[in-house]
C-alpha positions in Angstrom: 25.5 28.0 57.3 23.4 25.3 55.7 22.6 21.9 57.3 20.8 18.9 55.7 19.6 16.7 58.6 18.2 13.1 58.5 18.0 13.0 54.7 16.3 9.9 53.3 15.9 9.0 49.7 14.9 5.8 47.8 14.5 4.7 44.1 11.7 2.2 43.9 12.5 -0.3 46.7 16.3 0.7 46.8 17.2 2.9 49.7 19.9 5.2 48.4 20.3 7.7 51.4 19.6 6.5 54.8 19.8 9.2 57.6 22.4 11.4 56.1 23.3 14.6 57.8 25.8 17.3 56.7 26.6 20.9 57.7 28.4 23.4 55.7 29.8 26.8 57.0 30.2 29.9 54.8 33.2 29.5 52.6 33.7 25.9 53.7 35.1 23.3 51.1 34.2 19.6 51.6 35.1 16.5 49.6 32.3 13.9 49.2 33.5 10.5 48.2 32.4 6.9 48.0 31.9 3.9 45.8 29.9 4.1 42.6 26.1 3.8 43.4 26.5 4.8 47.1 24.4 7.9 46.8 27.0 10.7 46.2 25.5 12.1 43.1 21.9 11.8 44.6 23.0 13.8 47.7 24.7 16.5 45.5 21.5 16.7 43.4 19.4 17.2 46.5 21.7 19.8 47.8 21.6 21.8 44.5 17.8 21.7 44.5 17.7 19.5 41.3 16.0 16.6 43.2 13.8 16.4 46.4 14.6 14.0 49.1 11.8 11.8 50.4 12.3 13.1 54.0 14.6 15.1 56.2 15.2 18.8 57.1 17.1 21.7 55.7 18.3 24.5 57.8 19.7 27.6 56.3 20.6 30.9 58.1 18.6 29.8 61.3 15.5 28.9 59.3 14.5 25.3 59.3 12.3 23.5 56.5 11.0 20.0 56.8 11.1 17.8 53.7 8.2 15.3 53.5 
């Protein structure tokens, strides 16, 4: 299980992700959809480790890590 909790991210003054939380179980498949520019790609890049969120928390296998 991996959970992303209270994820925030902004580019310059524009807030892209505002208090986003998502939890994924082992083998679970999800669909992430939304309008262009709504932060879908940003969230996926954060989840893949290609980008760092401004703040939030990641929990994986019972271990929690704060993002600041």
